[in-house]
MARMAR-162568 format. One line per 5 residues: number of its first residue (from 1); for each residue y, x, z of N, C-alpha, C. Coordinates in steps of 0.05 Angstrom, whole numbers, plus 5000, padded with zeros to 4 digits. Example, Ala and Ser with C-alpha at 12.3 -4.5 7.8 and 13.67 -1.06 7.14 Angstrom:
<nodes>
1) 4886 5264 5156 4910 5246 5156 4934 5264 5156 ~ 4955 5257 5142 4979 5273 5143 5001 5258 5157
</nodes>
This chain:
<nodes>
1) 7264 8165 6711 7266 8152 6685 7252 8169 6664 ~ 7237 8155 6647 7222 8169 6626 7237 8167 6599 ~ 7239 8189 6584 7252 8188 6558 7235 8173 6538 ~ 7247 8156 6522 7233 8142 6501 7249 8146 6475 ~ 7234 8143 6453 7246 8150 6427 7239 8128 6407
6) 7256 8124 6387 7250 8106 6365 7265 8116 6341 ~ 7251 8116 6318 7264 8125 6293 7278 8101 6280 ~ 7300 8106 6266 7315 8085 6253 7325 8094 6226 ~ 7317 8081 6205 7325 8088 6178 7340 8064 6165 ~ 7364 8069 6155 7379 8046 6143 7368 8036 6117
11) 7372 8011 6112 7365 7998 6087 7390 7987 6075 ~ 7394 7993 6049 7419 7987 6035 7416 7965 6015 ~ 7437 7950 6010 7437 7930 5988 7447 7944 5962 ~ 7450 7928 5941 7457 7939 5915 7485 7952 5915 ~ 7502 7944 5935 7529 7956 5937 7529 7979 5957
16) 7506 7987 5966 7502 8009 5985 7515 8003 6012 ~ 7514 7977 6020 7522 7969 6047 7496 7968 6063 ~ 7497 7978 6088 7474 7977 6105 7469 7948 6114 ~ 7446 7937 6108 7440 7909 6115 7418 7907 6136 ~ 7404 7929 6141 7382 7928 6161 7374 7957 6167
21) 7356 7959 6187 7344 7985 6194 7314 7981 6197 ~ 7299 8000 6187 7271 8000 6194 7267 8016 6219 ~ 7253 8005 6238 7248 8018 6264 7221 8032 6262 ~ 7220 8057 6269 7196 8074 6265 7187 8086 6291 ~ 7161 8090 6293 7150 8102 6317 7157 8132 6318
26) 7166 8141 6341 7171 8169 6347 7162 8175 6375 ~ 7146 8197 6378 7136 8204 6404 7155 8223 6419 ~ 7173 8236 6404 7192 8255 6416 7215 8259 6397 ~ 7229 8281 6401 7253 8286 6386 7247 8298 6358 ~ 7221 8305 6353 7214 8313 6326 7215 8289 6308
31) 7227 8292 6284 7231 8269 6267 7207 8264 6249 ~ 7184 8261 6262 7159 8255 6248 7144 8234 6264 ~ 7129 8217 6249 7116 8194 6262 7092 8203 6279 ~ 7075 8220 6269 7051 8230 6283 7036 8207 6295 ~ 7030 8186 6279 7016 8163 6289 6986 8168 6288
36) 6973 8164 6311 6944 8166 6314 6932 8138 6314 ~ 6944 8120 6329 6935 8093 6332 6957 8074 6323 ~ 6952 8060 6301 6973 8042 6290 6980 8020 6309 ~ 6961 8008 6323 6967 7986 6341 6984 7996 6364 ~ 6977 8020 6375 6993 8031 6397 7022 8038 6388
41) 7024 8048 6363 7051 8055 6353 7068 8030 6349 ~ 7056 8009 6339 7071 7984 6335 7079 7972 6362 ~ 7061 7973 6381 7068 7963 6408 7091 7979 6420 ~ 7089 8005 6416 7110 8023 6427 7138 8016 6415 ~ 7139 8012 6388 7164 8005 6375 7175 7978 6385
46) 7157 7958 6387 7166 7932 6395 7177 7932 6423 ~ 7162 7945 6442 7171 7946 6469 7197 7961 6472 ~ 7199 7984 6459 7223 8000 6462 7247 7986 6449 ~ 7242 7972 6427 7265 7959 6413 7274 7934 6429 ~ 7255 7918 6438 7262 7892 6450 7269 7894 6479
51) 7256 7911 6494 7259 7910 6523 7271 7936 6536 ~ 7269 7958 6522 7279 7983 6534 7306 7991 6523 ~ 7307 8000 6498 7333 8008 6487 7350 7984 6480 ~ 7338 7963 6468 7352 7939 6462 7360 7937 6433 ~ 7359 7913 6422 7365 7909 6393 7394 7914 6387
56) 7412 7906 6405 7440 7910 6400 7447 7940 6397 ~ 7434 7956 6414 7439 7985 6412 7427 7997 6387 ~ 7405 7986 6378 7391 7998 6355 7402 7989 6328 ~ 7407 7963 6325 7415 7953 6299 7441 7937 6298 ~ 7453 7933 6322 7478 7918 6322 7473 7889 6313
61) 7489 7880 6294 7486 7852 6284 7468 7851 6258 ~ 7455 7873 6252 7437 7874 6229 7409 7868 6237 ~ 7391 7866 6217 7364 7859 6223 7347 7885 6225 ~ 7324 7882 6238 7306 7905 6242 7279 7899 6228 ~ 7270 7917 6211 7244 7916 6198 7224 7930 6217
66) 7202 7916 6224 7182 7927 6242 7155 7923 6229 ~ 7139 7945 6228 7112 7944 6217 7093 7929 6236 ~ 7076 7912 6224 7056 7898 6240 7028 7905 6230 ~ 7011 7913 6248 6983 7917 6241 6969 7890 6240 ~ 6944 7891 6232 6927 7867 6231 6927 7852 6258
71) 6922 7867 6280 6920 7854 6306 6947 7843 6315 ~ 6968 7857 6309 6995 7848 6317 7004 7823 6302 ~ 6995 7820 6277 7002 7796 6262 6989 7772 6276 ~ 6963 7775 6283 6949 7753 6296 6961 7747 6323 ~ 6968 7768 6338 6979 7764 6365 7007 7751 6363
76) 7023 7760 6345 7050 7749 6343 7050 7720 6333 ~ 7030 7713 6317 7028 7686 6308 7022 7667 6331 ~ 7008 7677 6352 7003 7661 6375 7027 7659 6393 ~ 7043 7681 6395 7067 7682 6411 7090 7692 6393 ~ 7102 7675 6377 7119 7685 6355 7148 7694 6363
81) 7156 7693 6388 7183 7702 6396 7204 7689 6378 ~ 7206 7662 6379 7225 7648 6361 7254 7657 6363 ~ 7261 7667 6387 7289 7675 6391 7296 7700 6375 ~ 7275 7714 6364 7280 7738 6348 7277 7734 6318 ~ 7273 7709 6310 7268 7704 6281 7291 7712 6263
86) 7315 7711 6273 7338 7719 6256 7344 7749 6258 ~ 7329 7763 6275 7335 7792 6279 7313 7810 6268 ~ 7289 7799 6265 7266 7816 6256 7257 7809 6228 ~ 7250 7829 6213 7235 7826 6188 7208 7837 6193 ~ 7187 7821 6190 7160 7829 6197 7146 7841 6172
91) 7139 7866 6174 7127 7881 6152 7096 7880 6154 ~ 7083 7868 6134 7054 7869 6133 7046 7895 6120 ~ 7031 7911 6135 7024 7938 6126 7005 7937 6101 ~ 7006 7958 6086 6992 7959 6060 6962 7958 6063 ~ 6951 7966 6086 6921 7966 6088 6910 7939 6098
96) 6927 7919 6101 6918 7893 6110 6908 7876 6087 ~ 6884 7866 6089 6873 7849 6068 6881 7820 6072 ~ 6881 7805 6050 6889 7777 6051 6866 7760 6060 ~ 6857 7764 6084 6836 7748 6096 6847 7721 6104 ~ 6830 7701 6108 6839 7674 6114 6856 7674 6140
101) 6847 7688 6161 6861 7687 6186 6888 7701 6184 ~ 6890 7721 6168 6915 7735 6164 6934 7717 6148 ~ 6925 7705 6127 6942 7687 6111 6952 7664 6129 ~ 6935 7653 6145 6943 7631 6163 6964 7640 6183 ~ 6960 7665 6194 6979 7675 6213 7006 7681 6201
106) 7006 7693 6177 7031 7700 6164 7045 7674 6156 ~ 7031 7654 6147 7043 7628 6140 7056 7616 6165 ~ 7043 7618 6188 7055 7607 6213 7080 7622 6220 ~ 7080 7648 6217 7104 7663 6224 7127 7656 6205 ~ 7120 7652 6179 7141 7645 6159 7152 7617 6166
111) 7134 7599 6175 7143 7572 6182 7161 7572 6207 ~ 7157 7592 6224 7174 7595 6247 7202 7606 6241 ~ 7205 7614 6216 7231 7624 6207 7234 7654 6204 ~ 7212 7668 6208 7212 7697 6205 7213 7705 6175 ~ 7227 7727 6169 7227 7739 6142 7202 7757 6140
116) 7186 7753 6119 7161 7767 6115 7165 7788 6093 ~ 7158 7813 6099 7159 7834 6079 7131 7846 6076 ~ 7124 7854 6051 7099 7869 6046 7106 7898 6042 ~ 7094 7915 6058 7101 7944 6059 7084 7960 6040 ~ 7097 7980 6028 7082 7999 6010 7064 7984 5990
121) 7075 7964 5977 7058 7945 5963 7050 7955 5936 ~ 7024 7953 5930 7013 7957 5904 6997 7932 5897 ~ 7004 7919 5875 6994 7893 5869 6964 7893 5862 ~ 6950 7873 5873 6923 7867 5866 6920 7836 5868 ~ 6906 7824 5850 6905 7795 5850 6895 7783 5876
126) 6879 7798 5891 6869 7788 5917 6892 7785 5937 ~ 6914 7799 5932 6937 7798 5951 6957 7776 5943 ~ 6951 7760 5922 6970 7740 5913 6978 7720 5935 ~ 6959 7711 5953 6967 7693 5974 6989 7704 5992 ~ 6988 7730 5998 7009 7743 6013 7035 7745 5997
131) 7032 7750 5972 7056 7752 5955 7070 7725 5955 ~ 7055 7703 5954 7067 7677 5953 7083 7670 5978 ~ 7075 7682 6001 7088 7676 6026 7112 7694 6030 ~ 7112 7718 6018 7131 7739 6024 7160 7732 6015 ~ 7179 7744 6030 7207 7742 6022 7217 7768 6010
136) 7205 7790 6019 7213 7817 6009 7188 7833 6003 ~ 7188 7847 5981 7165 7865 5975 7177 7894 5973 ~ 7165 7912 5989 7174 7940 5989 7155 7956 5971 ~ 7166 7970 5952 7150 7986 5933 7156 8015 5937 ~ 7135 8031 5943 7137 8059 5948 7138 8074 5921
141) 7161 8086 5915 7164 8099 5889 7145 8123 5885 ~ 7136 8134 5907 7118 8158 5905 7089 8150 5900 ~ 7083 8124 5902 7055 8115 5900 7047 8106 5872 ~ 7067 8100 5855 7061 8090 5828 7078 8104 5807 ~ 7069 8102 5782 7084 8115 5760 7108 8097 5752
146) 7125 8107 5734 7148 8092 5725 7139 8067 5710 ~ 7118 8070 5694 7108 8047 5679 7097 8026 5698 ~ 7082 8035 5718 7071 8016 5738 7094 8002 5754 ~ 7115 8018 5759 7138 8007 5774 7150 7984 5758 ~ 7154 7988 5732 7166 7968 5715 7148 7943 5713
151) 7122 7948 5712 7103 7926 5711 7104 7909 5737 ~ 7107 7923 5760 7108 7910 5786 7133 7892 5787 ~ 7156 7903 5778 7180 7888 5779 7178 7862 5763 ~ 7167 7864 5739 7163 7841 5721 7144 7820 5734 ~ 7124 7830 5748 7104 7813 5760 7114 7799 5785
156) 7130 7813 5801 7137 7804 5828 7164 7791 5830 ~ 7183 7798 5813 7210 7786 5815 7209 7757 5806 ~ 7220 7739 5823 7219 7711 5816 7246 7697 5821 ~ 7267 7713 5826 7293 7701 5831 7299 7695 5860 ~ 7278 7690 5876 7281 7685 5905 7271 7708 5921
161) 7248 7718 5913 7236 7741 5928 7253 7766 5922 ~ 7258 7782 5943 7274 7806 5940 7255 7831 5938 ~ 7264 7850 5922 7248 7875 5919 7264 7898 5932 ~ 7249 7915 5947 7261 7937 5961 7247 7963 5951 ~ 7263 7981 5941 7253 8007 5933 7254 8026 5956
166) 7230 8036 5964 7229 8054 5987 7220 8082 5978 ~ 7228 8101 5994 7223 8130 5988 7238 8138 5962 ~ 7263 8128 5960 7281 8136 5939 7292 8164 5947 ~ 7286 8184 5931 7293 8212 5939 7312 8226 5920 ~ 7318 8214 5897 7336 8227 5878 7355 8206 5867
171) 7378 8216 5855 7397 8199 5842 7384 8186 5818 ~ 7367 8200 5804 7353 8189 5780 7336 8165 5788 ~ 7321 8167 5810 7304 8145 5819 7321 8121 5826 ~ 7343 8126 5840 7361 8104 5848 7372 8090 5824 ~ 7382 8105 5804 7393 8093 5781 7372 8077 5765
176) 7348 8087 5764 7327 8073 5750 7321 8046 5764 ~ 7320 8047 5791 7314 8022 5806 7337 8002 5803 ~ 7362 8012 5801 7384 7995 5796 7381 7980 5769 ~ 7373 7995 5749 7369 7983 5723 7347 7962 5723 ~ 7327 7966 5739 7305 7947 5741 7312 7923 5757
181) 7334 7924 5772 7344 7901 5787 7334 7899 5816 ~ 7328 7921 5828 7320 7921 5857 7343 7910 5874 ~ 7336 7897 5896 7357 7885 5914 7364 7904 5937 ~ 7344 7919 5947 7348 7936 5970 7337 7964 5965 ~ 7348 7984 5980 7340 8012 5976 7337 8026 6003
186) 7318 8044 6004 7312 8059 6028 7300 8086 6020 ~ 7310 8107 6033 7298 8133 6027 7315 8156 6034 ~ 7305 8181 6031 7319 8205 6038 7344 8210 6021 ~ 7344 8198 5997 7368 8201 5980 7393 8190 5994 ~ 7389 8169 6009 7411 8157 6023 7414 8167 6052
191) 7391 8168 6066 7393 8177 6094 7365 8181 6105 ~ 7361 8203 6119 7336 8207 6134 7336 8190 6159 ~ 7313 8184 6170 7313 8169 6195 7327 8185 6217 ~ 7342 8171 6234 7354 8184 6257 7337 8175 6282 ~ 7340 8190 6303 7325 8184 6327 7344 8174 6349
196) 7336 8150 6360 7352 8139 6382 7335 8144 6407 ~ 7349 8156 6427 7335 8163 6452 7345 8144 6474 ~ 7326 8135 6490 7333 8117 6512 7317 8124 6537 ~ 7319 8108 6557 7305 8111 6582 7289 8086 6588 ~ 7264 8090 6597 7248 8067 6605 7247 8066 6635
201) 7244 8042 6645 7242 8038 6674 7214 8048 6683 ~ 7213 8063 6705 7187 8071 6716 7173 8046 6726 ~ 7147 8050 6731 7130 8027 6738 7140 8012 6763 ~ 7149 8027 6783 7158 8013 6808 7182 7996 6803 ~ 7201 8004 6786 7224 7988 6779 7217 7965 6762
206) 7197 7968 6743 7188 7946 6727 7176 7924 6744 ~ 7161 7932 6765 7149 7913 6783 7171 7897 6797 ~ 7193 7910 6805 7215 7896 6818 7229 7877 6798 ~ 7232 7885 6773 7245 7867 6754 7227 7842 6750 ~ 7201 7846 6748 7183 7823 6745 7185 7804 6769
211) 7187 7816 6793 7189 7800 6817 7215 7785 6818 ~ 7237 7798 6810 7263 7785 6808 7262 7762 6788 ~ 7248 7766 6766 7246 7746 6745 7232 7721 6756 ~ 7211 7725 6772 7197 7702 6783 7214 7687 6803 ~ 7230 7702 6819 7248 7689 6838 7270 7674 6824
216) 7279 7684 6801 7302 7673 6787 7295 7649 6769 ~ 7270 7643 6767 7261 7622 6748 7266 7594 6759 ~ 7286 7581 6748 7293 7554 6757 7271 7533 6750 ~ 7254 7540 6731 7234 7522 6723 7209 7522 6741 ~ 7208 7542 6759 7186 7543 6777 7188 7521 6798
221) 7165 7513 6808 7164 7492 6829 7170 7505 6856 ~ 7175 7488 6876 7179 7498 6903 7154 7513 6913 ~ 7131 7502 6906 7106 7515 6914 7103 7543 6901 ~ 7111 7545 6876 7110 7571 6862 7130 7591 6874 ~ 7154 7582 6881 7173 7599 6894 7162 7609 6921
226) 7151 7591 6936 7140 7599 6962 7117 7619 6959 ~ 7100 7614 6938 7078 7632 6934 7087 7660 6926 ~ 7108 7661 6910 7119 7687 6901 7129 7703 6926 ~ 7142 7690 6944 7152 7703 6968 7130 7711 6987 ~ 7111 7693 6992 7090 7699 7011 7070 7720 7001
231) 7068 7723 6975 7050 7743 6964 7060 7772 6970 ~ 7086 7775 6975 7097 7800 6983 7102 7800 7013 ~ 7084 7813 7028 7085 7811 7057 7111 7821 7068 ~ 7121 7843 7058 7147 7854 7068 7169 7834 7064 ~ 7171 7823 7040 7192 7804 7034 7190 7779 7052
236) 7165 7769 7054 7161 7745 7070 7169 7749 7099 ~ 7160 7771 7111 7166 7777 7139 7196 7780 7143 ~ 7210 7794 7126 7238 7800 7129 7255 7775 7125 ~ 7247 7758 7107 7262 7733 7102 7259 7715 7127 ~ 7234 7712 7137 7230 7695 7161 7244 7706 7185
241) 7244 7733 7188 7258 7745 7211 7288 7739 7210 ~ 7299 7740 7185 7327 7736 7182 7334 7706 7188 ~ 7317 7688 7177 7323 7660 7181 7322 7652 7211 ~ 7305 7666 7226 7302 7659 7254 7323 7675 7271 ~ 7341 7689 7259 7361 7703 7274 7384 7685 7282
246) 7402 7695 7297 7425 7679 7308 7443 7670 7286 ~ 7441 7682 7262 7459 7675 7240 7456 7645 7233 ~ 7431 7635 7233 7427 7608 7225 7426 7588 7249 ~ 7418 7598 7272 7419 7581 7297 7405 7554 7292 ~ 7380 7555 7282 7366 7531 7274 7356 7515 7298
251) 7354 7528 7322 7345 7513 7345 7315 7513 7349 ~ 7300 7520 7329 7271 7523 7331 7262 7544 7311 ~ 7239 7556 7318 7229 7578 7301 7216 7567 7275 ~ 7224 7580 7253 7212 7574 7227 7189 7594 7223 ~ 7165 7584 7218 7142 7602 7216 7129 7603 7189
256) 7141 7590 7169 7130 7591 7142 7152 7590 7121 ~ 7147 7602 7098 7167 7601 7076 7171 7573 7066 ~ 7149 7557 7065 7152 7530 7056 7170 7514 7075 ~ 7167 7518 7101 7185 7505 7120 7214 7514 7117 ~ 7217 7540 7112 7244 7550 7108 7258 7538 7084
261) 7243 7534 7062 7254 7522 7038 7262 7493 7043 ~ 7245 7479 7058 7251 7451 7065 7277 7448 7081 ~ 7281 7467 7100 7303 7466 7118 7329 7476 7106 ~ 7327 7497 7090 7352 7511 7080 7356 7508 7050 ~ 7336 7498 7035 7338 7494 7007 7328 7518 6991
266) 7321 7512 6966 7310 7532 6948 7330 7555 6943 ~ 7355 7548 6938 7374 7568 6930 7379 7589 6952 ~ 7382 7579 6977 7387 7598 6999 7364 7617 7003 ~ 7339 7606 7003 7316 7623 7007 7312 7642 6984 ~ 7317 7632 6959 7313 7649 6936 7333 7672 6937
271) 7358 7667 6944 7378 7688 6946 7371 7708 6968 ~ 7361 7699 6990 7353 7717 7011 7330 7735 7002 ~ 7311 7723 6989 7288 7739 6978 7297 7759 6957 ~ 7316 7750 6940 7326 7768 6919 7340 7792 6932 ~ 7355 7788 6953 7368 7810 6967 7348 7830 6979
276) 7327 7818 6990 7306 7836 7001 7293 7853 6980 ~ 7287 7840 6956 7275 7855 6934 7293 7877 6924 ~ 7319 7870 6921 7338 7890 6911 7341 7913 6931 ~ 7338 7907 6956 7340 7929 6976 7317 7949 6974 ~ 7295 7941 6960 7272 7958 6957 7273 7976 6933
281) 7295 7974 6917 7297 7991 6893 7301 8020 6903 ~ 7284 8038 6894 7285 8066 6905 7309 8082 6894 ~ 7315 8102 6909 7334 8123 6900 7362 8113 6895 ~ 7370 8091 6909 7397 8080 6907 7410 8078 6934 ~ 7435 8084 6937 7449 8083 6963 7450 8054 6973
286) 7448 8051 6999 7449 8025 7012 7475 8011 7007 ~ 7496 8026 7002 7522 8013 6998 7523 7996 6973 ~ 7507 8002 6953 7507 7986 6929 7498 7957 6935 ~ 7479 7954 6954 7470 7928 6961 7492 7913 6976 ~ 7507 7927 6992 7530 7915 7006 7550 7905 6986
291) 7556 7921 6966 7574 7912 6944 7564 7887 6931 ~ 7538 7886 6926 7526 7863 6913 7530 7838 6930 ~ 7526 7841 6956 7529 7818 6975 7558 7809 6975 ~ 7577 7828 6976 7605 7821 6977 7613 7806 6952 ~ 7605 7816 6929 7611 7803 6903 7600 7775 6903
296) 7575 7772 6912 7562 7745 6911 7578 7725 6928 ~ 7584 7734 6953 7597 7715 6972 7626 7710 6963 ~ 7640 7731 6953 7667 7727 6945 7668 7708 6921 ~ 7650 7711 6902 7649 7693 6879 7643 7664 6888 ~ 7625 7661 6907 7619 7635 6918 7644 7623 6932
301) 7659 7639 6947 7682 7630 6961 7704 7620 6941 ~ 7708 7635 6920 7727 7627 6899 7718 7601 6886 ~ 7692 7599 6880 7682 7575 6868 7686 7550 6885 ~ 7683 7554 6911 7687 7531 6930 7715 7522 6929 ~ 7735 7540 6927 7763 7532 6927 7771 7518 6901
306) 7759 7526 6879 7766 7513 6853 7746 7492 6844 ~ 7727 7486 6862 7706 7466 6856 7689 7473 6832 ~ 7682 7498 6831 7663 7508 6810 7635 7508 6821 ~ 7616 7519 6806 7588 7519 6815 7584 7542 6835 ~ 7582 7535 6860 7581 7556 6881 7555 7571 6879
311) 7532 7557 6875 7506 7571 6874 7505 7590 6851 ~ 7514 7581 6827 7513 7598 6803 7532 7622 6807 ~ 7555 7618 6820 7573 7640 6824 7561 7661 6843 ~ 7548 7652 6864 7534 7670 6883 7514 7687 6867 ~ 7497 7674 6851 7476 7688 6836 7489 7708 6816
316) 7511 7700 6804 7525 7718 6785 7534 7743 6799 ~ 7547 7739 6822 7556 7762 6837 7534 7780 6847 ~ 7512 7767 6855 7489 7781 6865 7476 7799 6844 ~ 7474 7789 6819 7462 7805 6797 7481 7823 6782 ~ 7507 7822 6790 7527 7837 6774 7523 7867 6777
321) 7507 7876 6796 7504 7905 6800 7476 7914 6793 ~ 7459 7896 6782 7431 7902 6776 7429 7925 6756 ~ 7447 7927 6737 7446 7948 6717 7449 7976 6730 ~ 7467 7978 6750 7470 8003 6764 7446 8009 6781 ~ 7435 7989 6794 7411 7993 6811 7387 8002 6795
326) 7385 7992 6770 7362 7998 6754 7366 8020 6733 ~ 7391 8031 6731 7397 8051 6711 7389 8041 6683 ~ 7397 8017 6677 7391 8005 6651 7413 7987 6643 ~ 7416 7983 6617 7438 7965 6607 7433 7937 6615 ~ 7455 7923 6621 7453 7895 6630 7439 7878 6609
331) 7446 7882 6583 7435 7865 6562 7404 7868 6561 ~ 7394 7892 6566 7365 7896 6566 7352 7883 6589 ~ 7364 7885 6613 7352 7873 6637 7352 7843 6635 ~ 7372 7831 6623 7374 7802 6621 7352 7790 6604 ~ 7341 7807 6586 7319 7797 6570 7294 7790 6587
336) 7292 7802 6610 7269 7797 6628 7275 7779 6651 ~ 7300 7770 6654 7307 7753 6676 7314 7725 6666 ~ 7299 7705 6675 7304 7677 6665 7327 7664 6678 ~ 7351 7676 6677 7375 7664 6689 7387 7643 6670 ~ 7402 7625 6682 7415 7604 6666 7434 7617 6645
341) 7438 7604 6623 7454 7615 6601 7482 7622 6610 ~ 7494 7605 6626 7522 7611 6635 7523 7635 6653 ~ 7502 7640 6668 7501 7665 6684 7497 7689 6666 ~ 7480 7687 6646 7475 7709 6628 7500 7717 6613 ~ 7515 7697 6604 7540 7703 6589 7561 7715 6607
346) 7561 7706 6632 7580 7717 6652 7574 7746 6657 ~ 7548 7753 6660 7540 7780 6667 7543 7799 6643 ~ 7537 7790 6619 7537 7808 6596 7564 7809 6582 ~ 7579 7786 6581 7604 7785 6566 7628 7776 6581 ~ 7624 7770 6607 7646 7759 6623 7658 7733 6611
351) 7640 7717 6600 7649 7692 6587 7646 7668 6605 ~ 7661 7647 6600 7659 7622 6614 7671 7623 6642 ~ 7669 7602 6656 7680 7600 6683 7669 7621 6701 ~ 7642 7624 6700 7629 7644 6718 7639 7672 6711 ~ 7642 7678 6685 7651 7704 6676 7679 7710 6685
356) 7697 7690 6685 7724 7693 6694 7726 7698 6724 ~ 7709 7683 6738 7709 7687 6768 7698 7715 6774 ~ 7677 7723 6760 7666 7750 6765 7687 7771 6758 ~ 7702 7768 6736 7723 7787 6728 7744 7789 6750 ~ 7751 7766 6762 7770 7766 6784 7760 7782 6808
361) 7734 7778 6815 7722 7793 6837 7722 7823 6831 ~ 7714 7831 6807 7713 7859 6801 7741 7872 6800 ~ 7761 7856 6791 7788 7866 6791 7798 7871 6819 ~ 7793 7852 6837 7802 7856 6865 7787 7880 6878 ~ 7762 7882 6872 7746 7904 6883 7757 7931 6875
366) 7767 7933 6850 7777 7959 6840 7807 7962 6844 ~ 7820 7943 6857 7849 7945 6862 7866 7939 6838 ~ 7855 7925 6819 7870 7917 6795 7884 7890 6801 ~ 7906 7891 6816 7918 7867 6826 7929 7849 6804 ~ 7936 7860 6781 7947 7844 6759 7926 7825 6748
371) 7901 7833 6750 7879 7816 6739 7863 7802 6761 ~ 7870 7807 6786 7855 7795 6808 7866 7767 6814 ~ 7861 7749 6794 7871 7722 6798 7851 7703 6783 ~ 7851 7678 6792 7835 7658 6778 7847 7630 6783 ~ 7849 7615 6762 7859 7588 6763 7887 7588 6777
376) 7892 7571 6796 7918 7570 6809 7918 7584 6836 ~ 7897 7599 6841 7895 7613 6867 7915 7636 6869 ~ 7928 7638 6891 7947 7660 6896 7932 7685 6906 ~ 7946 7707 6908 7934 7731 6917 7924 7729 6945 ~ 7938 7713 6961 7929 7709 6989 7902 7695 6990
381) 7899 7675 6972 7873 7661 6971 7850 7680 6963 ~ 7856 7697 6943 7836 7716 6933 7829 7736 6956 ~ 7850 7745 6970 7846 7764 6992 7828 7751 7013 ~ 7834 7726 7020 7818 7713 7041 7789 7710 7032 ~ 7785 7704 7007 7757 7702 6996 7743 7729 6999
386) 7757 7750 6995 7745 7777 6997 7739 7783 7027 ~ 7758 7778 7044 7755 7785 7072 7732 7769 7085 ~ 7730 7744 7077 7707 7727 7088 7681 7738 7077 ~ 7681 7747 7052 7656 7758 7040 7649 7784 7054 ~ 7669 7801 7060 7664 7826 7074 7652 7821 7101
391) 7663 7802 7116 7653 7795 7143 7624 7785 7141 ~ 7619 7768 7121 7592 7757 7117 7572 7780 7111 ~ 7579 7798 7093 7562 7819 7085 7556 7838 7109 ~ 7577 7844 7124 7574 7861 7148 7555 7848 7168 ~ 7559 7822 7172 7542 7808 7192 7513 7807 7183
396) 7509 7807 7157 7482 7803 7146 7469 7830 7136 ~ 7482 7851 7142 7473 7877 7132 7445 7884 7142 ~ 7438 7874 7165 7411 7881 7176 7389 7872 7158 ~ 7394 7851 7142 7373 7841 7124 7364 7862 7105 ~ 7383 7880 7097 7377 7899 7075 7366 7925 7085
401) 7366 7929 7111 7356 7955 7122 7326 7958 7118 ~ 7318 7981 7109 7289 7986 7106 7277 7990 7133 ~ 7253 7979 7135 7238 7982 7161 7210 7991 7155
</nodes>
C-alpha cells in the first residue's frame, strides 16, 4: 500500500462554525503544497478525495472546495459527476481567463447544480462573465490593499453572491472583514491546514477492483459479461473447469462461457467468476475467501426461508469481506463497484432487508447469539443455514485454490 496525503483547511461562517474544507495538494507530510504541475496536483486531489481516502473521511457532511485548472474545468464539464454536486465547490483558479469555452463550461457546471467559486479573485472587467456565474468569490487579503478590499466588496456583493476572505492571519483583519460583511473566512488566524494521510490501492489491486466492477454491472449485456470473463484466461478456464465438475452434474461438457451462462444463468456464472477474481487478491490468507463463501451462501439460505432476494443476499455476503481483502474502507470501494443500491446500503450501513440479514450472518459468525436472528426464524433455522453454507463452501473450496 502506498501512502497518500491531502491537505485540509477549514472554512468558517460568520458565527465561526465550520461549513466546509478546502482540499489542498500535499506530496508528503510536510505541510507545503510544492506544486510543480497544476493539472497533476488537481488530479491528485480529486482522485485521493473521491476514490482513495473518501469524502466522508475528509469532510464528513460538509462541502469540499477543490481548485480546478483550465483543463480540469473543460474535462469536468464533459463529465460533471452529478452525484457530487452537493458535496463539491468548484474553485476557478485566478490565472484562468474568461474565454468563451471556459465561460460555457462553467455555465454548464453551474446548470448541473455545482457551486462555483472564484479563487484569489482580483476584479477586472474582462472577468465579469465569470463573476455573473459565480456563487462565491474568494478574496486574498494579502493580494490587495484595504482600500481595494473595500472597493471589491462594494463591487461584488449583491445579496446572493457570497464573499470569502482568505488568508486571514490576524484578529484585526478578521474584524475588518466582519465589518465589511464577509460571509466566510479562511486562514491561519483560525487554523492552518492539517494533513490527512491514507493508503492507495497498488496497481494490481486496482485492476482487480475494475474487473469486479465489470462483473458486478447489472446493466451489462450477457455478451459483455461473457467477454469480460473470456478476456481473463485464468478466470475463464477455472470457471469452466468448475462448471464441468461433479458439483453441477450437467450430463454434458460445457466448452464456452456463453453456453455456461445460457445453462446456469447470469447470476450463477457472475458469482463464480467473482469468487475466482477475489481468490487472486495477493497477500491475503485463503481462509478469508472461505469466510466470504460461507457468508454468501448463509445469507442466500436465510433469504430463501423468508422469501427475500436470494441472489442479492448472496452478492451481499460475497462482497461483505472485500474491504478486508483490499485493505480499504468499504465506502471507498463501493464508489467503484456498480452494485444495486440496496446492496450498497447493506454493505456500508447494514440498512434494509439485506443489511439485517447480513447483520444476522455476522452475528452468528462471531458467536453473538443474542443478535443472530432474523424475522421469525429460530436459532435452529439460523444454525442450519450456517451448516449448509459451511458444507457448500467446503465442497466448493477447490474453486478458490491457486494453480
